[in-house]
SEPA-762799 format. One record per residue: residue in one letter; x, y, z of N, C-alpha, C, O, CB in turn. Coordinates in steps of 0.2 Angstrom, whole numbers, plus 5000, padded with zeros to 4 digits. Glycine has a CB too. Example, Ala and Ser with C-alpha at 12.3 -4.5 7.8 and 13.67 -1.06 7.14 Angstrom:
A506649725039506249785039506649845039507149835042505749785045 S506449895035506849955036506450005039506750065040507049975029 
# end
This chain:
M544654165368544254175374543654135373543354135368544054255375 K543354105378542754065378542154105377542154165378542754015384 E541654075376540954105374540754145381540854125386540454055372 Q540554205380540454255385539754225389539254215386540354325383 P539854215396539254195399538754255399538854315399539354175406 D538054235400537554285400537454305407537154275411536854255397 L537654365409537554395416536954435417536754455422538154435418 L536554445411536054495411535354455413534854485414535954525405 N535354385412534754345413534854285416535454265417534454335406 G534354255419534354195422534554195430534654245432534854145419 S534754135432534954135440535554165441535954175436534954055442 I535654195447536254235449536754195453537354195451536054295453 A536554155458537054125462537454075459538054085460536654095468 P537254035455537753985451538254025447538854005447537353935447 K538054075444538454115440538954155444539554165442538154165435 L538754185450539254215455539754165457540354185457538854245461 M539554105458540054055461540554035455541154025456539653995463 A540254025449540654005443541154065442541754055439540253995437 F540954125443541454185442541954195448542554195447541054245441 A541654185454542054205460542654145461543154165463541654215466 I542454085461542954035463543554035458544154035461542553965462 P543554035452544154045448544554105449545154105449543954035440 L544154155451544454225452544854215459545454245459543954275452 A544554185464544854175470545454135469546054145472544354145475 M545454075466545954035464546554075461547154055462545753975460 T546354115456546854155453547254205458547854205457546554195447 S546854235462547154285467547654245472548154265474546654325470 I547354185474547754145478548454125475548954125478547354085481 L548354105469548954085465549454135464550054125465548754055459 Q549154195463549554255463549954275469550554285469549154315461 Q549554265475549954275481550454225483550954235486549354275487 L550354165480550754105481551454125478551954095480550554045478 F551454165473552154195471552554215477553154195478552054245465 N552254265480552654295486552654235492553254235495552254355489 A552154195493552254145498552754095496553154075501551554105498 A552854075490553454035488554054065489554554035491553354015481 D554154135488554754165490554954165497555454145499554654245488 I554454175501554554175508554654105511555154095515553954205512 A554354055508554453985511555153955509555453935513553853935507 V555353975503555953945500556553985504557053955506556053965493 I556454055505556954085509556954065516557554055519556754165508 G556354055519556354035526556653965527557053955532555654035528 Q556553925523556853855524557653855522557953815525556453805519 F557853895517558553885514558953945515559553935514558453865507 A558753995518559154055519559054085526559454135527559054105513 G558654065530558554085537558054135538557754165533559254115539 K557854145544557254195546557454265544556954305543557054185553 H558054285544558254355543558054375535557754425534558954375545 A558254325531558154335524557354335523557054365519558454285520 M557054285526556354285526555954345528555454375525556054225530 A556154375534555954435536556054495531555654535530556254455543 A556654495528556754545523556254545517556054595514557454535520 V556054485515555654475509554954495512554554535508555554405506 G554754475518554054485520553954555522553354585521553954445527 C554454595524554254665526554154705520553954765521554854695531 N554254685514554154725508553454725506553254765502554654695503 S553054685509552354675506551954745507551654755502551954625511 P551954775512551654845512551954895507551554935505551654875519 V552554895506552854945502552654925495552454975491553654935502 I552654865493552454845486551754865485551554895480552554775485 A551254845490550554865490550454935489550054955485550254835496 L550854975493550755055492550855075485550455115483551155085497 T551355055482551555085476551255055470551155085464552355075475 V550954995471550554955465549854975465549554975460550754885466 N549554975471548854975472548455035468547955025465548654975479 L548755085468548455145465548355125457547755145455548855205465 F548855095454548855085447548455025446548055015440549555075444 V548454975450548054915449547354925450546954895447548254855454 G547154975455546454995455546155025449545555025448546455045461 V546655055445546355085439546155035434545655045430546955125435 S546354975435546154915431545454905432545054875428546554855432 I545154915439544454905440544054955436543554935434544354915448 G544355015435543955065431543855035424543355045421544355125431 A544355005421544354975415543754915415543454915410544954945412 N543754875420543354825421542554855421542154825417543454785427 V542454905424541754935425541554955418541054945416541754985430 I542054995415541855035409541654985403541154985400542355075406 I542154925403542054875398541354835399541054825394542654835397 A541254825406540654785407540054825406539554805403540654775415 N540054895407539454935405539354935398538754925396539655005408 F539854945394539754945387539554875384539154865379540454965383 T539754815388539554755386538754745387538354715383539854695390 G538554775393537854775395537454815389536854795388537654805401 Q537754865387537354905382537454875375537154895370537654975382 Q537854825374538054785368538354835362538154835357537354755365 D538754885365539154935361539854905359540254925363539155005364 E539854865354540554835352541054885350541654875352540454785346 R540954945347541454995345541755025352542355025352541055045341 R541355035356541555065363541955015367542455035370541055095367 I541754955366542154895370542854895367543354895371541754825369 R542954895360543554895357543954955359544554945361543454885349 E543755015359544055065361544355065368544855085370543655135360 S543855045372544055035380544654985381545054995385543455015384 V544554925377545054875378545754905376546254895380544954815374 H545854935371546454965368546755015372547355025374546454985361 T546255065375546455115379546755085386547255115388545855165381 A546455035388546655005394547354975394547754975398546154945397 M547454945388548154915387548754965387549254955389548154875381 V548555025383549055075383549155105390549755115392548855125378 L548655115393548755135400549155095405549455115409548055155403 A549055025404549354975408550154985407550554985411549154905406 I550354995400551055005399551355065402551855065405551155005391 I550955115401551155185404551255175412551755195415550655235403 C550755145415550855135422551455095424551755105429550155105425 G551555045421552054995422552755025422553155015426552054935418 V552855065417553555105416553555155421554155155424553555135409 F553055185423553055235428553255205435553755235438552455275429 V552955155437553055125443553755095444554055095449552455075445 T553955065438554655035438555155095440555655085444554755005431 C555055145437555555205438555555235445556055245448555455265433 V554955245447554855275454555055225459555355245464554155285455 G554955155458555155105463555855105464556155095470554955035460 Q556255115459557055115460557255175464557755165468557355115453 I556855225464557055285468556855285475557255305479556755355465 I556255255476555955255483556155195487556055195493555255265483 A556455145484556655075488556955085494556755065499557055035483 R557555125494557955125500557555175505557555155511558655155499 P557355235503556955275508556355245511556255255517556755345505 M556055205507555455165510555655115516555355115521555055135505 I556155085514556355035519556655065525556555045531556954985516 S556955125525557155155530556655185534556655185540557655215528 L556055215531555555245534555155195538554855215543555055275528 L555155135537554855085540555155055547554955015550554655025536 D555755095548556155065554556354995554556354965559555855085560 T556554975547556654905547557354885550557854925550556754885539 P557354835554557954815558558554815553558554785548557854745561 A559154835556559754845552559954775549560254775544560254875556 V559854725552560054655550559754635544560054595540560054605556 I559154665542558854635536558754695531558554675526558154615538 A558854755533558754815528559054805521558754815516558954875532 P559754785521560054785514559754735510559654745504560754765515 M559554675513559254625509558554645507558254625501559154555513 A558154685511557554705509557554755503557154755499557154745515 V558054795503558154845498558254805491558054825486558654895499 K558754755491558854725485558254685482558154685476559454665487 Y557854655487557254625484556754665481556554655476556954585490 L556654725484556254775482556354805475555954815471556154835487 R557054815474557254845468557154795462556954815456557954875468 I557354735463557254685458556554675456556354665450557654615460 Y556154675461555454665461555154715456554654705452555054655467 F555354775458555054835454555254835446554954865442555254895457 M555754795445555954795438555454755433555454765427556654755437 G555054715437554554675433553854705433553354675432554554605435 M553854775436553154805437552754805430552154805431553254865440 I553054815425552654825419552254755417551654755415553054835413 F552554695419552154635418551554635423551054605421552654575420 I551654655429551154655434550554695432549954675432551354675441 M550754755429550254805427549854775421549254775420550554865425 L550254745416549954715410549454655412548854655410550454685405 Y549654615417549254555419548654585422548054555420549654515424 N548654625426548054655430547554685425546954675426548254695435 F547754725420547354755415547054705411546454705409547654805411 E547454655409547254605404546654555408546154545405547754555402 A546854545414546354505418545654545419545154515419546654485425 A545754605420545154645421544754645414544054645415545354725422 I545054645408544654635402544254575402543654565400545154645396 F544654515404544254455404543754455409543154425408544754395406 R543854485415543254485420542654525418542154505419543554515427 S542754575414542254615412541754575407541154595406542454675408 Q542054525404541654475400541354415404541054375401542054455394 G541454415410541254355414541754295414541554245416540554335412 D542354305411542854255410543354255416543854305415543154245403 T543354215421543854215426544354155425544854145429543654215433 G544154105421544454045420545154055416545654015418544053995416 T545154095411545754105407546354125411546854105410545554145401 P546254185415546754205419547054155424547654155425546554275422 L546554115426546754065431547254015427547753995430546154025434 R547053995421547453945418548153965416548653935417547153915412 C548154035414548854065413549254075419549854065419548754135409 L548954085424549354095431549554035434550054035437548854135436 M549153975432549453915435550053895431550553865435548853855433 I550153905425550753895421551353935424551853905426550653905414 S551254005425551754045428551954025435552454035437551554115427 G551454005439551553985446551953935447552453935451550853975449 I551853875442552353825443553053845441553553825444552053765438 L553053885436553753905434554053945440554653945441553653955428 N553653985443553954025449554253985454554853995457553354065452 V553953925456554153885461554853855459555353845463553653825463 I554853825453555453795450556053845450556553825452555353775443 L555953905448556453955447556653975454557253985455556254015444 N556153985459556353995466556853945469557453965471555753995471 L556753885468557153825470557853835467558353825470556853765469 F557853845460558453845456558953905458559553895460558353845449 F558653965459559054025460559354015467559854035468558654085459 V558853995472559053995479559553935481560053945484558454005484 I559353875479559753815481560353805477560853795480559253755481 V560253815470560753795466561253855465561853845466560553775459 L560953915464561453975462561554015468561954065468561054015457 K561253995474561354035481561254105480561654145482562154025483 M560654125477560554195476560154235481559954295480560254205469 D559954195486559554225492558954265489558554245485559954255497 V558854325492558254365491558254385483557754395480558254425495 A558854395480558854415473558554365469558254375464559554435471 G558654295471558454245467557654235467557354225462558754185470 V557354245473556654245473556354305470555754295467556354235480 A556654365470556354425467556354415459555954425455556754485469 L556954385456557054375449556554325447556254325441557754355448 A556454265451555954215449555254245448554854225444555954155454 T555054295453554454325452554354365446553854365443554254365459 V554854405445554854445439554754405432554354425428555454485438 L555154355432555054305426554354275425554154275420555654255426 S554154255431553454215431552954265429552454245425553354185438 N552954325432552454375430552454395422551954405419552554445434 G553054395420553154405412552754355408552454365403553854415410 V552854295411552554235407551754245407551454235402552754165410 S551454255413550754265414550454315410549954315407550554265421 A550854375410550554435406550654415398550154435394551054495407 G551154385396551254365389550654315387550454315381551954335388 L550554265391549954215389549354255388548954235384549954165395 L549154295393548554335392548454375386547954385383548354375399 F549054405385549054445379548954405372548554425368549754485378 W549254345372549154305367548454285366548154275360549554235368 H548054265372547354255371546954305369546454295365547154225378 L547154365371546754425369546854435361546354465358546954485373 C547454425359547554435351547154385347546954395341548254425350 R546954325350546554275347545854275348545454235346546854205349 A545654315353544954325355544454335348544654365344544754375360 K543854305349543354305343542754355345542254345342543154245341 S542954405349542454455351542654525351543254535348542154435359 A542354565354542454635353543154655357543454715356541954685355 V543354615362543954625366544554605362545154615365543854595373 R544554585356545154565353545654615352545454675350544954525346 L546254605353546754655352546954665344547054605341547454645356 Q546954725342547154725335547654775333547754835336546454755331 K548154755329548754805328548454865325548054865320549154765323 G548754925327548554985324547955015328547855075327548354985317 S547754985333547155015337547355035344546955055348546554955338 F548055025346548255045352548355115353548855145351548955005354 R547855145356547855225357547455235363546955205365547755265351 L547555295366547155325372546555365369546655415366547555365376 E545955335370545355365368545155415374544955395379544755315366 G545155475373545055525378544455515383544555515389545055595375 S543855515380543255505384543255445388543055445394542655515380 I543555385385543555325389544055325394543955305400543655265384 L544655355393545155365398544955405404545055385409545855395395 K544555455402544255495408543855455412543855455418543855555405 D543355415409542955375413543355315417543155305423542455335409 I543855285414544255235417544555265423544555235429544755205413 L544855325423545155355428544655385433544855385439545555415426 R544055405431543555425436543355375441543255385447542955455432 I543355315438543155255443543755225446543755205451542755205439 G544255215442544855175444545355215449545555175453545255165438 V545455275448545855315453545555305460545955295464545955385451 P544955325461544755315468544755245470544955235476543955335468 S544655195466544755125468545455115470545555075475544555075462 G545955135466546655135468546755165474547155145478547055155462 L546555225475546655265481546355225487546655225493546255335481 Q545855185486545555145492546055095494546155075500544955115490 G546455065488546955015490547555045493547855015497547154985484 V547655105491548255145494548155165501548555155505548355215490 V547455175503547355195510547455135514547755135519546555205510 F547255075512547455015515548255005516548454985521547154945512 S548555025511549255015511549655065516550155045519549555025504 I549355125516549655175520549555155527550055155531549355245519 S548955135529548855105536549255045537549455045543548155095537 N549355005533549754945534550454965534550854925538549654895528 L550755015531551455035532551555055539552055045542551555095527 V551055095542551055115549551055055553551455055558550455165551 I550655005552550654945556551254905555551554875560550054905554 Q551554905549552154865548552754895552553154865555552354865541 S552754965552553254995556553154975564553654965567553255075555 A552554975566552454955573552654885574552954865579551754965575 I552554835569552754765569553454765570553754725574552454725563 N553854805566554554805566554854825572555454795574554854845560 S554554865576554754885583554754825588555054835593554354945585 L554354775586554354715591554854665590554854615593553654685590 G555254675584555854625583555754575578555254575575555954585589 P556354545575556354505570555854445570555654425565557054485568 D555854415576555354355576554654375575554254335572555454325583 V554454435577553754455576553654475569553154455566553554515580 V554154505566554154525559554054455554553654455550554754565556 A554454405556554454345552553754315553553554285548555054295554 G553554305559552954275561552354315557551854285554552754275568 S552354375557551854415554551854405546551354395543551954495555 A552454405543552554385536552254325534551854315529553254395534 A552354275538552154205537551354205538551054175534552454155542 A551054235543550354235544550054275538549454255536550254265551 F550354325536549954365531549854325525549354325521550454425529 N550354285523550354235517549854185518549654145513551054215515 M549654165524549154115526548454145526548054125522549254085532 E548354205529547754235530547454265524546854275523547754285536 V547954285519547754315513547354265509546954295504548354345510 L547454205510547054155506546354165507545954155503547354085508 G546154175514545454185516545254255513544654255511545454185523 Y545654305513545454365510545254365503544854395500546054425511 Y545654325499545554315492544854285490544554295485546054285488 I544654235494543954205494543454265495543054275491543854155499 L543554305500543154365502543154415496542554435494543354395508 N543654435493543754485488543454465481543254505477544454505487 S543454395480543254375474542554385472542354395467543354295473 F542154385478541354395477541254475476540854495473540954375483 A541754515479541654585478541854605471541554645468542154625483 Q542354565468542554585461541954555457541854585451543154545459 A541654505459541054475455540554535455540154545450540854415458 A540454565460539854615461540054675456539554705453539854635468 V540654685455540854745451540654725444540354765440541654755451 T540854665441540654645434539954635433539654665429541054585432 F539554595438538854585437538454645438538054655434538654535443 V538554685443538254755443538354795437537954835435538354785450 G539054795435539254835430538854825423538554875420539954835428 Q538754765422538454745416537654755416537354785411538554665414 N537354735422536654745423536454825423535954845421536454705429 Y536854865426536754935427536854965420536455005418537254965432 G537254935416537354965409536754945405536554985401537954935406 A536354885407535754865403535154905407534554895404535654795404 G535254945412534754975415534254935420533754955421534255005410 N534554875422534154835426534354845434534754805436534254755424 L534054895437534254905444534054855449534354835453533954975446 P533354825448533154775453533654715453533754685458532454755451 R533854695447534354635446535054655450535354615453534454615439 C535254715449535854745452535754735460536254705463535954815451 R535254755463535154745470535154675472535454655477534454785472 K534854625468534754555470535454525469535654485473534354525465 I535854545465536554525464536954545470537354505473536954555458 T536854605473537254625479537054585485537454565489537154695480 R536454565486536154525491536454455491536754435496535454525492 Q536454425485536654355485537454355485537654305488536454325478 A537754405483538554405483538654415491539154375493538854465480 L538354445495538454455502538354385505538854365509538054505505 I537854355504537654285507538254235505538454205510536954265505 L538354235499538854185497539554195500539854155501538854175489 D539654255500540354275502540454265509540954235511540454355501 E539954275513539954265521540054185522540554165526539354285524 V539754145518539754075519540454045517540754015521539154035515 C540654065511541254045509541854065512542354025514541354055501 A541854135514542454165517542554135524543154125526542354235517 M542054125528542054105535542254035535542554005540541454125539 S542053995530542153925530542953915529543253875532541753885524 V543153945524543953945523544353975529544853945531544153985517 A544054025532544454055538544453995544544953995547544054115541 A543953965545543853915550544453855548544753835553543153875550 L544453835542544953785540545653815541546153775544544853765533 L545753875540546453905540546653905548547253895550546553965537 I546153925552546353925559546453855562546953845566545753955563 I546053805560546153735563546853715561547153685565545653695560 F547053725555547753695552548253745552548753745549547653665545 G548153805556548653855556549353845558549753865554548353915561 H549453805563550153785565550453755560551053765558550153755572 R550153705557550453665552550653705545551153695542550053605549 I550153755544550353795538550953845539551353855535549753835536 L550953865545551453915547552153885547552653915545551353945554 M552153815549552853775549553053775542553753765541552753705552 L552653775536552953775530553353835528553853835524552353775525 F553253895531553653955530554253955535554853975532553254015532 N554253935541554853935545554653885551554153895554555054005547 P555153845553554953795559555153825566554953795571555353735558 D555353885566555553925572554953925577554453955574555853985571 P554953905583554353905587554053975588553453995589554453875594 A554554025589554354095590553954125584553554165585554954135592 V554254105578553954135572553254105572552754145570554354115566 I553154045573552454005573551954035578551454055577552553935574 H552254055584551854075589551554145588550954155588552254085596 F551954195585551754265584551254255577550854295577552354305583 G551454215573551054215567550354185568549854215565551454165562 Y550354135572549654105574549154155577548554155576549754045578 I549454195582549054255585548754295580548154315580549554295590 R549154325575548954365570548354335566547854365565549554385565 A548554275563548054235559547354225562546854235559548354175557 T547454205569546754195572546354255573545754255572546954165579 I546654305575546254375576545954395570545354415570546754425579 L546354395564546054425558545554375555545054405552546654435553 L545754315555545254265551544654255555544054255551545654195550 S544654265561543954245565543554305565542954305566544154235572 T543754365563543354425562543254455555543054505554543654485566 Q543354405550543354425543542654445541542554475535543754375539 A542154415544541454425542541354495541540854515537540954385547 L541654545546541454615546541754645539541454685536541854645551 N542354615537542654645531542254625524542254655519543354625530 V541854565525541454545519540954595517540954615511541154475521 V540654625522540154685520540454735517540254765512539854705527 N541054765519541454815516541654805509541554845505542054835520 E541854745508542154725501541554725496541654755490542554665501 V541054685498540554675493540154745491539954755486540054625496 L539954785497539654845495540054895491539854925487539454875502 S540754895493541154935489541154915481541154955477541954935492 G541254845480541154825473540554835470540554855464541254745474 A539954835473539354845470539354925468539054935463538754825475 M539554965473539555035471539955055465539855095461539755075477 R540555025465540955035459540655005452540755035447541654995460 G540254955453539854925447539354985445539254985439539554865449 Y539155025449538655075447539055135445538755185442538255095453 G539755135445540155195443540255235449540555295448539755225438 I540055215455540155255461540855235464540855185467539555255466 S541355275464541955245466542255295472542655265476542455245460 M542155355472542355405477542055385484542455395489542255475475 V541455365484541155355490541455305494541655315500540355345489 P541555245492541855185495542555205497542855185502541855125492 A542955245493543655265494543655305500544055305504543955295488 A543155355500543155405506542955365513543255385518542655455505 V542455325512542355285518542855245521543055235527541755235517 T543255215516543855175518544355215521544755195526544155135512 F544455275518544955315521544855335528545255335533545055385517 I544155355530543955365537544055305541544355315547543255405537 G543655255539543555195544544255155544544355125550543055155541 V544655145539545155105539545855145541546155125546545255065533 C545955185537546655225538546655265544547055265548546755265532 G546055305545546055345551546055305557546455325562545455385551 T545655255558545655215564546355175565546555175571545155155563 R546655145560547255115561547855155563548255145568547455075555 I547855215560548455265562548355285569548855295573548455315556 L547755305570547555335577547755275582547955295588546855355577 W547555215581547655165585548355155587548555145593547355095583 V548755155582549455135583549855195587550255175591549855135576 Y549655255586549955305589549655325596549855375600549955375585 T549055295598548755305604548755235608549055225613548055335604 V548255195606548155135610548855085611549055065616547555095607 F549155075605549755035604550255065608550755035611549855015597 R550355135608550855165611550855155619551355145622550855245610 H550255145622550155135629550155065631550255045636549555175631 S549955025626550054945627550354915621550154895617549254925628 H551054915622551554895617551554815616552054795618552154925618 T550954785614550954715614550754695607550454735603550554685620 W550854635605550654605599549954595599549654605593550954535598 Y549554575604548854575604548554635603548054645599548654545611 T548754685606548454755606548554785598548054805596548854805610 L549154765595549254795588548754755584548454785579549954785586 M548654695584548254655580547554665581547154655576548354575581 A547354695587546554705588546354765583545754775583546454725595 V546854805580546654865576546254835570545854875567547254905574 Y546354775568546054755562545254745562544954775559546354685559 P545054705567544354705568543954765570543454785568544154645573 V544354805574544054875576543954915570543454945569544554905581 S544454925566544354965560543854935555543454975552545054975556 W543854875554543254845550542554855552542154875548543354765549 L542454855559541854865562541654935560541054955558541854855569 I542054985562541855055561541755065553541255105552542455105563 T542155045549542055055542541355025539541055045535542655015538 M541254965542540654925540539954975541539554975537540554865544 V539955005547539355045549539255095544538755115542539455065556 V539855135543539855195538539655165531539255205527540455235538 M539955115529539855085522539155065521538955075515540355025521 I538855035525538155015524537655075523537255075519537854975531 A537755125527537455195527537555225520537055245516537555245532 A538155225518538355255511538055215506537855245501539155255511 Y538055155506537755105501537055125500536855135494537855035502 F536655125505535955135504535755205502535255215498535555125511 I536155255504536055325502536255325494535855365490536555375505 S536755295492536955295485536455265481536255285475537555255484 I536155205483535655165479534955215478534655215473535455105482 K534855245484534255285483534355345478533855365474534055325490 K534955375478535055425473535055395466534755435461535755455474 I535255335465535255305458534555295456534355305450535655245458 R534155265461533455255459533055315457532655315452533055215465 I533155375461532855435459533055465453532655485449532955485465 R533755455451533955475445533655435439533455465434534755475445 L533655375440533355335434532655345433532355345428533455255436 E532255355439531555375438531455435435530955445431531155365445 T531855485437531755555434531955555427531555585423532255605438 S532455515425532655505418532055475414531955495408533255465417 G531755425417531155385414530555435413530255425407530955325418 D530455475418529855515417530055575412529555585408529755555424 A530655595411530855645406530755615399530555645394531555665407 N530955545398530855515392530155505390529955505384531255455392 N529755495395529055485393528655555392528055555390528655455399 
# end
């Protein structure tokens, strides 16, 4: 691991950019695993196979996000101890996080095999693609332990301000993923099974590389034989922050499952177009989310050091930088949208429906920037339940209500896609209020504690 950057002193904006850009690139590359699956399938196995892979995205997100969210708890706890310069607690936190990752990975793998077919049926997936969708999902879940390990390992690196190492490891596995996709699908004719297997193997490589780096680290985050155990108090804190963070992701996934079911009701062309657009627009989202993740680590370390004014300054600068970067990328994706969608499938109907989705979501993404950054900042303070509750009300509630009321009366693609900006706007209003109330409570608590110490 390279030398830890100093997040507690000096200028903020350049360090935010240095943290966020590699993190965004890492997330984009991670998403390209699935994008490569869809692109190869769309070009060499047809749009039905492409739709079978694409319609699995909400199912995978639903079952994974709760446990991946727990890794955010590990990030916050390790960052707090880093701000306090408590090396013993850093070591205990790192090893607790690794054991927890293995437990989560095994659990999700087992559950995934059980729920694969019922979940595909629950989504009203068209009969022509349902068997292929189940096959892809079951193979994908076999590699869940690698996904969990990678995310927890990456959280450890992020807690130290290092987002470059996970990026380099993922670049290697990403290249391998593309090569294996082409080999399994074109040479071995394995269709959806081939792209799922390629993803599993590639995730195994990225997790293994990060594990190797952690074993060689020259700081308190180094993995040591005989230290792998669950430390009760640290596990409790990780879960206290991580579980609500995971539930926030699950809320998004539940609402997206409802939306995916509505998308499926509009036919295979819409399903395929939506899948292609998702893999395009998510590139913009990962730019957006990278600054939110930066806020988690930067606020986490500085709150651990007791510097509340710097925490507030970090949040403001993260918001500004995020809006500029996210909307610039969104504009480029809209301009080149048709060309990008053709990489997934040349069918005009697929491109038409995909571009409608991408344009609506990308052009209104500025609303979601506020939600993501403020959520990240609150998690950095150790406040995780509040943003999760706000998201449940603003996102999940709005989207489910919209699908079963507005969309039912106006059964069109435009009406369904309008639910995204509407839910973001409602959530943003509530999130801003929740953030300022939380900050006021933290300030009062710190002032009271300071007075007591005096």
